[in-house]
C-alpha positions in Angstrom: -57.8 -10.5 22.3 -60.8 -11.9 24.2 -61.0 -10.2 27.6 -64.2 -11.6 29.1 -67.2 -13.8 28.7 -70.6 -12.2 28.9 -73.7 -14.5 29.2 -77.4 -14.8 29.6 -79.0 -17.9 31.1 -82.4 -19.0 32.2 -82.1 -22.7 32.9 -78.4 -22.6 33.9 -76.7 -23.8 30.7 -75.4 -20.4 29.6 -74.1 -19.7 33.0 -72.4 -23.2 33.2 -70.8 -22.8 29.8 -69.6 -19.2 30.7 -68.2 -20.3 34.0 -66.4 -23.3 32.4 -64.9 -21.0 29.7 -63.8 -18.6 32.4 -62.2 -21.4 34.4 -60.4 -22.9 31.4 -59.3 -19.6 29.9 -58.6 -17.7 33.1 -60.7 -14.7 32.0 -63.7 -13.4 33.9 -67.4 -14.3 33.1 -70.2 -11.8 33.8 -74.0 -12.1 33.6 -75.1 -9.7 30.8 -77.5 -7.8 33.2 -74.9 -6.9 35.7 -71.7 -6.8 33.7 -69.3 -4.1 34.9 -67.2 -4.0 31.7 -66.8 -0.7 29.8 -67.9 -0.4 26.2 -65.6 -1.8 23.5 -64.2 -4.9 25.4 -63.6 -8.0 23.2 -65.9 -10.7 24.5 -67.4 -14.1 24.0 -71.2 -13.9 24.3 -73.0 -17.0 25.5 -76.7 -16.8 25.3 -79.8 -19.0 25.2 -81.9 -19.4 22.1 -85.5 -18.5 21.7 -86.8 -19.2 18.2 -83.3 -19.0 16.8 -82.5 -15.6 18.4 -79.9 -15.3 21.1 -81.5 -13.6 24.1 -79.5 -10.4 25.0 -77.1 -10.6 22.0 -78.3 -7.3 20.4 -77.6 -5.3 23.6 -74.2 -7.0 24.0 -73.3 -6.2 20.3 -74.1 -2.5 20.9 -71.8 -2.3 23.9 -69.0 -4.8 23.3 -66.9 -6.1 20.5 -68.5 -9.5 20.4 -65.9 -11.8 18.7 -67.5 -15.2 19.4 -71.1 -16.2 20.0 -72.1 -19.5 21.7 -75.9 -20.0 21.1 -77.2 -22.5 23.6 -80.5 -24.4 22.9 -82.1 -27.7 23.6 -81.7 -29.0 20.0 -78.9 -30.8 18.2 -76.1 -28.2 17.7 -75.3 -29.8 14.4 -78.8 -28.9 13.1 -78.3 -25.2 14.0 -76.3 -24.1 11.0 -73.9 -21.1 11.1 -75.9 -19.4 8.4 -79.1 -19.6 10.4 -77.4 -18.2 13.5 -75.9 -15.4 11.5 -79.1 -14.4 9.6 -81.4 -14.6 12.7 -79.0 -12.6 14.9 -77.6 -10.2 12.3 -74.0 -11.4 12.6 -71.3 -10.6 10.2 -68.6 -13.0 9.0 -66.2 -11.6 11.6 -68.1 -13.2 14.5 -67.2 -16.9 15.2 -70.2 -19.1 16.0 -70.1 -22.3 18.2 -73.7 -23.7 18.8 -74.0 -25.9 21.8 -76.8 -28.0 23.4 -77.9 -27.0 26.8 -80.2 -28.3 29.5 -83.9 -27.6 29.4 -86.3 -27.1 32.3 -89.7 -25.8 31.3 -90.5 -24.8 34.9 -87.5 -22.4 35.0 -88.8 -20.4 32.0 -90.8 -17.2 32.4 -94.6 -17.8 32.0 -94.9 -16.6 28.4 -92.0 -18.9 27.3 -93.4 -21.8 29.3 -96.7 -21.5 27.4 -94.9 -21.3 24.0 -92.5 -24.2 24.8 -95.4 -26.3 26.1 -96.8 -26.3 22.5 -93.4 -26.3 20.8 -92.2 -29.3 22.8 -95.1 -31.4 21.3 -94.0 -30.4 17.8 -90.4 -31.2 18.5 -91.3 -34.6 20.1 -93.5 -35.5 17.2 -90.9 -34.6 14.6 -88.1 -36.5 16.4 -90.4 -39.6 17.1 -91.2 -39.6 13.4 -87.5 -39.4 12.5 -86.7 -42.2 14.9 -89.1 -44.5 13.1 -87.1 -44.0 9.9 -83.5 -43.8 11.2 -81.5 -43.9 14.4 -81.3 -40.6 16.3 -77.9 -39.2 17.3 -77.1 -38.6 20.9 -78.0 -34.9 20.8 -81.4 -35.7 19.1 -82.1 -38.3 21.7 -81.4 -35.7 24.5 -83.6 -33.2 22.7 -86.4 -35.7 22.4 -86.2 -36.5 26.1 -86.3 -32.8 26.9 -89.3 -32.3 24.7 -91.2 -35.3 26.1 -90.4 -34.6 29.8 -90.1 -30.8 29.8 -86.6 -31.1 31.2 -83.3 -32.9 30.6 -79.6 -32.6 30.1 -77.6 -32.2 26.9 -76.0 -35.2 25.3 -72.6 -33.8 26.2 -71.1 -30.7 27.7 -67.8 -31.2 25.8 -68.6 -28.8 23.0 -67.1 -26.1 25.1 -63.7 -27.5 24.3 -63.8 -26.2 20.7 -64.6 -22.7 22.0 -61.6 -22.9 24.4 -59.3 -24.0 21.6 -60.4 -21.2 19.4 -60.0 -18.5 22.0 -56.6 -19.7 23.1 -55.4 -19.7 19.5 -56.8 -16.3 18.9 -55.4 -14.8 22.1 -52.0 -16.1 21.2 -52.1 -15.0 17.6 -49.8 -12.0 16.8 -51.8 -8.9 15.9 -50.1 -5.6 15.0 -52.9 -3.5 16.4 -52.6 -5.2 19.8 -49.0 -4.0 20.1 -49.5 -0.5 18.7 -48.9 2.2 21.2 -49.4 5.8 20.1 
């Protein structure tokens, strides 16, 4: 049973999603760096993406029983396949993956990441501008293009969190023999 949400955030999206999950599920959310939970707790981990890797996930996996991961990036969540998230983050089939789009603000990133994303944004914008000449961009791609061109922006929608809420509620209500075992 999921007992808490642990998150990392730089531009505020991870924190926003974690707080929304906390509010909708009535379970606590904690920043990964100051989380008071003991080892072994079952958690949802919400973390921002850098080159496909979830920042802070490795440390969370060592300490907690991470059941669900919510990778948050500026790109279209549909383009971030489950297989990519699993392979880049060393996740097994037992961890549920819900990629979401978050906000982006280059000025809130630490200096090394600002420099990297300054160059990367040009690549992202060029790729999406090229795609837009051939076909219509979906809402998430439009939001990503705006973020890449302007260095900041909001996701197409914050509603993706509802799928995570539904899954956690269903999982927390599912009967499980081990949950009721008392030695």
